[in-house]
C-alpha positions in Angstrom: 21.7 30.8 0.0 19.6 27.6 -0.2 16.6 27.0 2.0 16.3 23.7 3.8 13.0 23.0 5.7 13.0 20.4 8.5 11.0 19.6 11.5 12.6 19.7 14.9 11.7 16.1 15.5 13.3 15.0 12.2 16.4 17.0 13.0 16.7 15.5 16.5 16.1 12.0 15.2 18.7 12.2 12.5 21.4 13.1 14.9 20.3 11.4 18.2 18.3 8.4 17.3 20.4 5.3 18.1 20.3 1.7 19.0 18.3 -1.2 17.5 15.0 -1.4 15.6 12.3 -2.0 18.1 10.1 -4.7 16.6 7.5 -7.2 17.6 4.9 -4.8 18.9 5.9 -1.6 17.1 5.1 1.4 19.2 4.2 -0.7 22.2 7.8 -0.9 23.4 8.9 2.3 21.7 8.4 5.9 22.8 5.7 7.4 20.6 3.1 10.1 20.6 -0.2 9.0 21.8 -3.2 11.3 21.3 -5.1 10.2 24.4 -2.0 10.4 26.6 -1.2 13.9 25.4 -4.8 15.1 26.0 -4.8 13.6 29.5 -1.7 15.6 30.4 -2.7 18.8 28.6 -6.2 18.9 30.3 -4.4 19.4 33.6 -2.5 22.4 32.5 -3.1 25.6 34.5 -5.0 28.6 33.1 -2.6 30.5 30.9 -0.6 27.4 29.9 -0.5 26.8 26.2 -0.8 23.4 24.3 0.1 22.4 20.7 2.1 25.6 20.2 3.4 26.1 16.6 7.1 27.1 16.5 9.4 28.1 13.7 12.9 29.6 13.4 15.4 30.3 10.6 19.1 29.7 11.2 21.8 30.2 8.7 24.8 27.8 8.6 27.3 27.2 5.8 25.3 28.9 3.0 22.1 27.1 4.0 19.1 28.8 5.6 17.7 26.1 7.9 14.0 26.6 8.6 13.2 24.5 11.7 9.7 24.1 12.8 7.4 22.0 14.9 4.6 22.0 17.5 5.5 21.7 21.1 3.1 19.8 23.4 3.1 22.4 26.1 4.4 25.9 26.9 4.0 26.5 30.6 4.7 29.2 33.1 5.9 27.9 36.4 7.2 30.3 39.1 7.9 32.9 36.5 9.9 30.4 34.4 8.8 29.4 30.9 8.9 25.6 30.5 8.7 23.4 27.4 6.7 20.2 28.1 7.4 17.3 25.7 5.0 14.4 26.2 5.9 10.8 25.3 3.6 7.8 25.8 4.8 4.3 26.4 3.5 0.9 27.5 6.8 0.3 29.4 6.9 0.3 33.2 8.0 3.8 34.0 10.5 2.5 36.6 12.6 1.3 33.7 13.0 4.9 32.3 15.8 7.1 33.5 16.5 10.7 32.9 18.9 9.9 30.0 17.2 6.8 28.6 16.2 8.6 25.4 18.5 11.4 24.4 16.5 11.9 21.2 13.5 13.2 23.3 15.7 15.8 25.0 17.1 16.8 21.6 13.6 17.5 20.2 12.5 19.4 23.3 15.7 21.5 23.4 15.1 22.5 19.8 11.7 23.8 20.9 13.3 25.5 23.9 15.8 27.3 21.7 13.1 28.6 19.3 11.1 30.0 22.2 14.0 31.5 24.1 15.5 33.1 20.9 12.1 34.5 19.9 11.3 35.9 23.4 14.9 37.1 24.1 15.1 35.3 27.5 18.3 34.0 29.1 17.1 30.6 30.2 14.2 28.2 29.8 13.0 25.1 31.5 12.6 21.7 29.6 10.4 18.9 30.9 10.0 15.4 29.5 6.7 13.9 30.6 6.4 10.1 30.1 2.9 8.7 30.3 2.1 5.0 30.8 -0.7 4.3 28.3 -2.6 1.7 30.3 -2.6 3.6 33.7 -1.9 7.2 32.7 0.8 7.2 35.4 3.3 9.9 34.7 7.0 10.5 35.3 8.7 13.9 34.8 12.3 14.9 34.2 13.2 18.6 34.4 16.2 20.6 33.4 17.0 24.3 32.9 19.1 25.5 30.0 20.7 28.8 29.2 20.2 30.4 25.8 24.0 29.9 25.2 23.8 26.2 26.0 20.9 25.8 23.6 22.5 27.9 20.9 25.6 25.7 21.1 23.4 22.6 21.0 21.6 23.7 17.9 24.9 24.7 16.3 26.2 21.1 16.8 23.0 19.6 15.5 23.4 21.6 12.3 27.1 20.6 12.0 26.2 16.9 12.2 23.2 17.3 9.9 24.8 19.6 7.2 26.4 16.8 5.0 23.0 15.3 4.5 21.4 18.7 3.9 24.0 19.6 1.3 23.6 16.3 -0.5 19.8 16.6 -0.7 20.0 20.2 -1.8 22.3 19.2 -4.6 20.1 16.4 -5.6 17.0 18.7 -5.6 18.7 21.3 -7.7 19.7 18.7 -10.3 16.2 17.2 -10.2 14.6 20.6 -10.9 17.0 21.5 -13.7 16.8 18.2 -15.5 13.0 17.9 -15.1 12.6 21.3 -16.7 14.7 20.3 -19.7 13.3 16.8 -20.1 11.5 16.1 -23.4 9.1 13.2 -24.0 11.5 10.2 -24.1 10.1 8.8 -27.4 10.3 10.3 -30.9 6.6 10.9 -31.0 3.5 10.4 -28.9 1.3 7.4 -29.6 -2.3 8.3 -30.5 -4.0 9.1 -27.2 -0.9 9.6 -25.1 -0.7 13.4 -25.6 -4.2 14.2 -24.3 -3.6 11.8 -21.4 -0.3 13.4 -20.5 -1.9 16.9 -20.8 -4.8 16.0 -18.6 -2.5 14.6 -15.9 -0.3 17.7 -16.0 -3.3 20.0 -15.7 -4.8 18.0 -12.8 -1.5 18.1 -10.9 -1.1 21.9 -11.5 -4.7 22.7 -10.5 -5.2 20.0 -7.9 -8.0 17.5 -7.6 -8.9 14.0 -8.9 -8.7 12.6 -12.4 -10.0 9.2 -13.5 -8.6 7.7 -16.7 -9.8 4.7 -18.8 -7.1 4.2 -21.4 -6.6 1.1 -23.6 -4.1 -1.5 -22.5 -0.9 -1.1 -24.5 -1.2 2.7 -25.0 1.7 3.4 -22.6 -0.1 4.7 -19.6 2.9 4.5 -17.3 5.1 7.0 -19.3 2.0 9.1 -20.0 1.4 9.7 -16.3 4.9 9.7 -15.0 6.3 12.1 -17.6 3.8 14.9 -17.0 4.2 14.4 -13.2 7.9 14.9 -13.5 7.4 18.0 -15.6 5.1 19.4 -12.9 7.8 18.6 -10.4 10.3 20.6 -12.5 8.0 23.5 -12.4 7.8 23.4 -8.6 4.1 22.5 -8.5 4.8 19.3 -6.6 7.7 18.0 -4.7 7.0 14.3 -4.6 5.3 11.5 -6.7 3.8 8.4 -5.2 3.3 5.7 -7.9 1.3 2.9 -6.4 0.3 -0.4 -7.9 -0.9 -3.8 -7.0 1.6 -6.0 -8.9 5.3 -6.5 -9.3 5.1 -6.3 -13.1 3.5 -2.8 -13.0 6.1 -1.7 -10.4 8.8 -2.7 -12.8 7.1 -0.8 -15.7 7.3 2.3 -13.6 11.0 1.6 -12.8 11.7 1.2 -16.5 9.9 4.4 -17.4 12.1 6.3 -14.9 15.2 4.6 -16.2 14.2 5.6 -19.7 13.8 9.3 -18.7 17.1 9.0 -16.8 18.8 7.9 -20.0 17.5 11.2 -21.5 19.0 13.3 -18.8 16.6 13.2 -15.9 18.1 13.1 -12.4 15.5 12.2 -9.7 15.8 10.1 -6.5 13.4 7.1 -6.8 12.8 4.4 -4.3 11.0 1.1 -4.8 9.4 -0.4 -1.7 9.3 -4.2 -1.5 7.4 -6.2 1.1 9.3 -7.0 4.2 9.0 -10.7 3.9 10.6 -10.6 0.5 13.6 -8.7 1.5 14.4 -10.0 5.0 18.0 -11.2 5.5 17.1 -13.0 8.7 14.1 -15.1 7.8 15.0 -17.9 10.1 14.9 -15.9 13.3 12.7 -12.9 12.4 13.1 -9.3 13.4 14.6 -9.4 16.9 17.6 -7.2 17.7 19.1 -10.1 19.7 18.9 -12.5 16.8 19.4 -10.2 13.8 22.6 -8.3 13.2 20.8 -6.1 10.7 18.3 -4.9 13.3 20.7 -4.6 16.2 22.3 -1.2 16.2 20.4 -0.2 13.1 20.2 3.5 14.0 23.9 3.7 14.8 24.7 2.9 11.1 21.7 4.2 9.1 22.9 7.7 8.5 26.1 6.5 6.9 24.2 4.0 4.8 21.9 6.7 3.5 24.7 9.1 2.5 26.7 6.3 0.9 23.9 5.0 -1.3 22.9 8.4 -2.5 26.4 9.4 -3.3 26.5 6.4 -5.7 23.3 6.8 -7.6 19.7 7.7 -7.0 17.8 4.9 -8.8 17.1 2.8 -5.7 15.4 -0.4 -6.7 15.2 -3.5 -4.6 18.6 -4.9 -5.8 20.5 -1.7 -5.0 18.9 -1.2 -1.6 19.7 -4.8 -0.7 23.3 -4.4 -1.8 23.9 -1.3 0.4 21.9 -2.8 3.2 24.3 -5.7 3.3 27.3 -3.4 3.0 26.3 -1.3 6.0 24.5 -4.2 7.9 21.1 -2.6 8.1 17.7 -4.0 7.7 16.8 -3.7 4.0 13.1 -3.0 4.6 13.6 -0.3 7.2 16.4 1.1 5.0 14.0 1.4 2.1 11.5 3.3 4.3 14.2 5.8 5.4 15.2 6.3 1.8 11.5 6.8 0.8 11.3 9.6 3.3 13.7 11.7 1.2 12.8 10.4 -2.3 11.3 12.4 -5.2 9.5 9.3 -6.5 8.3 6.4 -4.4 7.0 3.3 -6.2 5.1 1.0 -3.9 2.0 -1.2 -3.3 -1.4 0.3 -2.5 -1.1 -0.6 1.1 1.6 1.9 1.9 -0.9 4.7 1.2 -4.3 3.1 2.2 -3.8 0.2 4.6 -4.3 1.3 8.2 -2.3 -1.7 9.4 0.8 -0.5 7.5 0.4 3.0 8.8 3.3 5.0 7.5 1.4 8.2 8.2 4.4 10.2 9.3 6.2 9.3 6.1 3.4 10.3 3.8 1.3 12.9 5.6 4.2 15.3 5.8 4.5 15.2 2.0 0.9 15.0 0.8 0.2 18.7 0.2 3.0 18.8 -2.4 2.6 15.3 -3.8 0.8 13.6 -6.7 -0.6 10.2 -6.2 -0.6 8.1 -9.4 -2.7 4.9 -8.9 -1.9 2.3 -11.6 -4.3 -0.5 -12.5 -6.8 1.3 -10.3 -9.5 -1.3 -11.1 -7.8 -3.5 -8.5 -8.1 -0.9 -5.7 -11.8 -1.4 -4.5 -11.4 -5.1 -3.7 -8.0 -4.5 -2.2 -9.4 -1.7 -0.1 -12.1 -4.0 1.2 -9.4 -6.3 2.5 -7.4 -3.5 4.0 -10.2 -2.0 5.9 -11.8 -5.3 7.0 -10.5 -7.4 9.9 -11.4 -10.6 11.8 -10.6 -12.1 15.1 -9.7 -15.8 15.2 -10.5 -18.1 18.1 -7.4 -20.4 17.8 -5.0 -17.6 18.4 -6.5 -16.6 21.8 -7.0 -20.2 22.9 -3.3 -20.8 22.2 -2.3 -17.8 24.3 -4.7 -18.7 27.1 -3.1 -22.1 27.3 0.5 -20.9 26.9 0.3 -18.1 29.5 -2.1 -19.7 32.0 0.6 -20.1 34.5 3.4 -17.9 33.2 1.3 -14.7 33.2 -2.1 -15.1 34.8 -3.4 -11.7 33.9 -2.6 -12.3 30.2 -4.0 -15.8 30.2 -7.2 -14.5 31.8 -7.5 -11.7 29.2 -7.1 -14.2 26.4 -9.7 -16.5 28.0 -12.2 -13.7 28.1 -11.8 -13.1 24.3 -12.0 -16.8 23.7 -15.3 -16.9 25.5 -16.9 -14.6 22.9 -16.0 -17.3 20.2 -17.6 -20.0 22.3 -20.8 -17.9 22.6 -20.7 -17.2 18.8 -20.4 -20.9 17.9 -23.5 -21.6 20.0 -25.5 -18.9 18.1 -24.6 -20.4 14.7 -26.7 -23.5 15.4 -25.1 -25.6 12.6 -24.9 -22.7 10.1 -21.5 -21.8 8.7 -22.0 -18.1 8.7 -24.2 -15.8 10.8 -24.8 -12.1 10.1 -24.9 -10.0 13.3 -26.7 -6.7 13.8 -23.7 -5.3 15.7 -20.5 -6.5 17.4 -21.2 -8.5 20.6 -21.5 -6.3 23.6 -18.3 -5.9 25.5 -16.1 -7.5 22.8 -14.1 -4.3 21.9 -13.4 -3.5 25.5 -12.3 -7.1 26.1 -10.0 -7.1 23.1 -8.5 -3.8 24.3 -7.8 -5.3 27.7 -6.0 -8.2 26.0 -3.9 -5.8 23.9 -2.8 -4.0 27.0 -1.8 -7.2 28.8 -0.1 -8.5 25.6 1.9 -5.3 25.3 3.2 -5.6 28.9 4.3 -9.2 28.2 5.9 -8.4 24.9 7.8 -5.4 26.3 9.2 -7.7 29.0 10.2 -10.6 26.7 13.7 -10.7 25.3 12.4 -12.6 22.3 8.7 -12.3 21.5 6.7 -15.5 21.3 5.3 -16.0 17.8 1.9 -17.1 19.1 1.5 -14.0 21.3 2.6 -11.7 18.4 0.1 -13.3 16.1 -2.8 -12.8 18.6 -1.6 -9.3 19.4 -1.6 -8.2 15.8 -4.9 -9.9 15.1 -6.4 -7.9 18.0 -4.7 -4.6 17.0 -6.0 -4.9 13.4 -9.5 -5.6 14.6 -9.4 -2.5 16.9 -8.2 -0.4 14.0 -11.1 -1.6 11.8 -13.6 -1.0 14.6 -12.5 2.6 14.9 -13.6 3.3 11.3 -16.5 0.9 11.0 -19.9 2.5 10.3 -23.0 1.6 8.3 -20.8 0.6 5.4 -19.6 -2.4 7.4 -21.2 -5.7 8.2 -20.4 -8.0 11.2 -20.6 -11.8 10.9 -19.3 -14.9 12.5 -18.0 -18.0 10.7 -17.2 -21.6 11.7 -14.8 -23.3 9.2 -13.1 -26.6 10.0 -13.3 -25.9 13.7 -12.0 -22.3 13.5 -14.4 -19.7 14.7 -14.0 -16.1 13.6 -15.7 -12.7 14.0 -15.3 -10.4 11.1 -15.8 -6.7 10.5 -16.4 -6.7 6.7 -16.0 -3.5 4.8 -18.9 -3.4 2.2 -18.2 -0.1 0.7 -14.6 1.2 0.9 -15.2 4.4 -1.1 -15.6 6.8 1.9 -12.4 5.4 3.6 -10.5 5.7 0.3 -11.6 9.3 0.0 -10.6 10.1 3.6 -7.3 8.3 3.4 -6.3 9.9 0.2 -7.4 13.4 1.4 -4.6 15.9 1.4 -2.7 14.9 -1.7 -2.5 17.8 -4.2 -3.6 15.5 -7.0 -4.7 11.9 -7.4 -4.8 10.2 -10.8 -6.6 6.8 -11.0 -5.9 5.0 -14.3 -6.5 1.6 -15.9 -7.4 0.0 -19.1 -10.7 -1.2 -17.5 -12.3 1.5 -15.5 -15.7 0.6 -16.9 -18.4 1.6 -16.3 -17.0 5.1 -15.4 -19.6 6.0 -12.8 -19.1 2.8 -10.9 -15.4 3.2 -10.6 -15.5 6.9 -9.8 -17.8 6.1 -6.9 -15.8 3.0 -5.8 -12.5 4.9 -5.8 -13.7 7.7 -3.6 -14.4 10.3 -6.3 -17.3 12.7 -6.2 -19.7 13.8 -8.9 -18.0 16.3 -11.1 -14.5 14.8 -10.9 -13.3 14.6 -14.5 -13.2 11.2 -16.2 -11.1 10.8 -19.3 -11.8 8.0 -21.8 -8.9 7.7 -24.2 -9.8 6.1 -27.6 -7.8 3.1 -28.6 -4.9 3.9 -30.9 -5.3 0.4 -32.4 -7.3 -0.4 -35.5 -10.2 -2.7 -35.2 -8.7 -4.8 -38.0 -5.9 -5.8 -35.7 -8.2 -8.0 -33.7 -10.6 -10.7 -34.8 -13.2 -11.3 -32.0 -15.4 -14.4 -31.9 -18.1 -15.3 -29.5 -19.3 -18.8 -28.9 -22.8 -18.8 -27.4 -22.2 -21.6 -25.0 -23.4 -21.7 -21.3 -20.5 -22.0 -18.8 -22.8 -21.6 -15.8 -22.1 -24.0 -13.0 -25.2 -26.1 -13.7 -24.1 -26.5 -17.4 -20.4 -27.0 -17.0 -20.4 -30.8 -17.3 -21.9 -30.5 -20.8 -19.5 -27.7 -21.8 -16.1 -29.3 -21.3 -16.0 -31.3 -24.6 -17.3 -28.5 -26.7 -14.8 -26.0 -25.3 -12.0 -28.5 -25.9 -13.2 -29.0 -29.5 -13.3 -25.2 -30.1 -9.7 -24.8 -28.8 -8.6 -27.6 -31.1 -10.3 -26.0 -34.1 -8.7 -22.6 -33.3 -5.3 -24.1 -33.2 -5.8 -26.0 -36.4 -7.0 -22.9 -38.3 -4.8 -20.3 -36.6 -1.6 -21.9 -35.2 0.3 -19.8 -32.7 0.7 -18.8 -29.1 -2.5 -18.6 -27.0 -3.6 -17.9 -23.5 -6.8 -19.7 -22.4 -8.4 -18.3 -19.3 -10.9 -20.2 -17.1 -13.1 -19.2 -14.2 -11.4 -21.7 -11.8 -8.6 -24.2 -11.5 -11.1 -27.1 -11.5 -12.8 -25.9 -14.7 -9.4 -25.5 -16.4 -8.3 -29.0 -15.3 -11.4 -30.6 -16.7 -10.8 -29.2 -20.1 -7.1 -29.8 -20.1 -7.7 -33.4 -19.3 -9.8 -33.8 -22.4 -7.2 -32.1 -24.6 -4.2 -34.1 -25.7 -1.1 -32.2 -26.9 -0.1 -33.3 -30.3 3.2 -33.1 -32.1 2.6 -29.6 -33.1 1.1 -28.2 -29.8 2.6 -27.7 -26.4 0.5 -27.1 -23.3 1.6 -25.3 -20.1 -0.6 -25.0 -17.1 -0.7 -22.4 -14.3 -0.3 -23.8 -10.8 -1.6 -22.3 -7.7 0.7 -20.2 -5.5 3.4 -19.7 -8.2 6.3 -17.6 -7.1 8.0 -14.9 -9.2 10.6 -17.3 -10.6 8.0 -19.9 -11.6 5.9 -17.2 -13.2 8.8 -15.8 -15.1 9.7 -19.4 -16.3 6.0 -19.8 -17.4 6.1 -16.6 -19.5 9.5 -17.4 -21.0 7.9 -20.2 -23.1 6.0 -17.5 -24.9 9.0 -15.4 -25.6 11.0 -18.2 -27.1 8.5 -19.4 -29.6 9.5 -22.4 -31.7 7.6 -24.0 -34.6 4.9 -25.5 -32.5 1.8 -23.8 -31.2 1.8 -23.1 -27.5 -1.2 -22.8 -25.2 -0.9 -21.4 -21.7 -3.9 -22.4 -19.5 -4.5 -19.9 -16.6 -7.1 -18.7 -14.2 -9.1 -15.6 -15.1 -8.2 -12.8 -12.7 -5.0 -14.5 -11.7 -1.3 -13.5 -12.1 -1.3 -14.0 -15.9 -4.5 -12.2 -16.8 -3.2 -8.7 -16.2 0.1 -6.8 -15.9 2.0 -8.9 -18.4 3.4 -7.8 -21.8 3.8 -10.3 -24.6 4.1 -8.2 -27.8 4.4 -9.3 -31.4 4.3 -13.1 -32.1 4.8 -13.8 -28.4 1.0 -14.0 -28.2 -1.4 -14.6 -31.1 -4.6 -15.1 -29.3 -6.6 -15.1 -26.1 -9.5 -17.5 -25.2 -11.7 -16.4 -22.3 -14.2 -18.9 -20.8 -17.0 -17.2 -19.0 -17.7 -13.6 -18.0 -15.5 -13.7 -14.9 -18.4 -13.6 -12.5 -17.1 -14.1 -8.9 -18.1 -17.3 -7.2 -21.3 -16.9 -5.3 -20.4 -16.5 -1.6 -21.7 -15.2 1.7 -19.6 -12.0 1.4 -20.5 -11.3 -2.3 -24.2 -11.7 -1.4 -23.7 -9.2 1.5 -22.3 -6.8 -1.1 -25.3 -7.4 -3.4 -27.8 -6.8 -0.6 -25.9 -3.7 0.6 -25.8 -2.0 -2.8 -29.4 -3.0 -3.6 -30.4 -1.3 -0.4 -28.8 1.9 -1.5 -30.6 2.1 -4.8 -27.9 0.6 -7.0 -28.0 -2.6 -9.0 -26.6 -4.9 -6.3 -25.9 -7.8 -8.6 -23.9 -5.7 -11.1 -21.9 -4.1 -8.3 -21.1 -7.4 -6.6 -20.8 -9.7 -9.6 -21.1 -8.3 -13.1 -18.7 -5.3 -13.0 -15.9 -7.1 -11.1 -16.2 -10.1 -13.4 -16.1 -8.1 -16.6 -13.0 -6.2 -15.4 -11.2 -9.6 -15.4 -12.4 -10.4 -18.9 -11.3 -7.0 -20.3 -7.9 -7.3 -18.6 -7.3 -10.7 -20.0 -8.3 -9.6 -23.5 -6.0 -6.6 -23.1 -3.0 -8.9 -23.1 -3.2 -9.4 -26.8 -2.7 -6.0 -28.6 0.2 -4.1 -27.2 1.4 -2.0 -30.1 0.2 -0.7 -33.5 1.7 -3.7 -35.3 0.3 -6.5 -33.1 -2.6 -8.6 -34.5 -4.5 -11.6 -33.1 -7.6 -13.4 -32.1 -9.9 -13.1 -29.1 -12.4 -15.9 -28.5 -15.1 -15.3 -25.8 -17.0 -18.5 -24.8 -20.3 -17.9 -23.0 -23.8 -16.9 -24.2 -23.9 -14.0 -21.7 -21.4 -12.1 -23.8 -24.3 -11.6 -26.2 -26.4 -9.8 -23.6 -26.6 -6.1 -23.9 -25.4 -5.5 -20.3 -22.1 -7.3 -21.1 -21.6 -6.0 -24.6 -22.0 -2.4 -23.4 -18.8 -2.9 -21.4 -16.8 -4.1 -24.5 -14.0 -1.8 -25.7 -14.7 -0.3 -29.2 -12.0 -2.5 -30.8 -14.0 -5.6 -29.9 -16.7 -4.7 -32.4 -17.7 -6.0 -34.8 -17.5 -9.6 -33.7 -18.4 -12.9 -35.2 -20.7 -15.5 -33.5 -19.7 -19.1 -33.9 -21.5 -22.3 -33.1 
């Protein structure tokens, strides 16, 4: 008999959740648990009443032992009768909620009631649904009494409806375990460095904890981390793998690694999550049930869609998810999230794990204890995390709402006006300056923003189709409040005036503690990249602690495969005008002496354009230039020039740190050399200087933390595009005199030495 563990809430939702996707304001118009609302109700329980009561029961049905558990909000004793209290918070007017408005809430509460009644051997039990209005804490109660026989029949029918899904997932799990145990490394042999990497990942997952890995680009880090994680899954040490990455190209690499293992017999369920805006079938009208056939009635069709797609394969990438989403007329993004809840392997962006604005906590928190988190290209995470944890308020949004709702909703217009006044005051304080650092948030701002959110929720809940301007302001306010909740001494507050727009920003200076807290609970976390240098900097920035192991894998590639040259030329801003012609001459010389395919990386579009304008393509040289905001198709077309090499040399001009300087693979003669202009130092800015001052105040080298290390990561990533296998050869040319300073040379990979200095 197979065991199947499920929460009472998940069981109730699978069978009873129905209707349309409630979008626009997320939980504002949907029933959801609210901690403060729960506590408000629970504080008024009588002596002897219990709150947050853990419950668990085992029920056998059709050769499956269903283990159902949960935590009921309240277990009360009223007039000698036990009563289950299930609390739900809402921003809706309670007058709109009737006793049977939400059958799924009754289903969840009845599961708890059956567990208690069966455990205590009582013939009947009361069930209460308590709805709490978030803004006012007004309550509305619905009460029913059920006999043990009624509840038993109810649970039996739940399991009958749920059993097909349970049987399918049990079958998939058994095949996953069996095939993972039998799986061998999917290549004839390990590359040098791959076996110790795979072994370290396997040990970390089995023992738990963190592992930081710096391994050369091209070594095969994706298969070297996924394979041992799959083996650990086969041994039962973990039940799930989250492979997170910042780029589409590295997501595809993970998909290819899983496909390779599948071709060797592995059978796992994998889901790739794609951003909502990229998959939406209804871009013109947006996510409104009244305007989108894929959102309307979503929950009436989703169970059939899930069963159907899983019966026809378990490698669920974007294309397959969209195919079945169209077939069953369900929202592809929400469909992918529902599939991710049951997947063995989830491939997704960093934000699904770390970004408080995405907040899929229920999806991931339930699985963390038995999950491994594999963080690809981890050098990108610190800056991405700063963006995730930071938030700003923008004046124009609230001014627009103030004007738009001045007559239609006076309370909402008034709330928007009060927020707008803070920007007016902030602009006065600037006195002609563009930015102004504040000691703390303006007094009363947070309360005023909360007031606006409350009024906006009421309006959005009442609107049949949400106004875009109100939604934008609402989400802007919500994101700010989420940031304010975690802001501490590692944050700065400043105001900005830019082209008439006034903003107040909570800027996350140091994301390490929030990364540590957000990632807490995973059995194991593996952070890996080809450029985690220096080690102590990245271990700290990624939320590690002293003593966490750091593995540096030696390059499997011979130093003879790469010729490295350094031209000691200043590319500093003050010297750039004098450098353009010399850089152009050097590129011409390189192409004359070593024809082939090259990438030339520059610190900015403007710098790149200045040099390109000096160069003139000849009969034997073709130039292609990166444009800003290139889409996936344009990027693929750009790279296709390298893969179809003709007789002429090809030079691709691109921006350092952009879409072509990492995450792309051009093996063999597709790429013969890389030219890197400048050490990648980020442009001096108000925020970068805030970082420098912050880290200097904490005893670190502020300039290195804010400028040097982030810049050199870009350089190392760009250089890593060249050698992708044991047979690749090529040339790296570094143009800047700072590359000869010890601070920068100490960050070079071993294979970049020795190098040759040129005039």
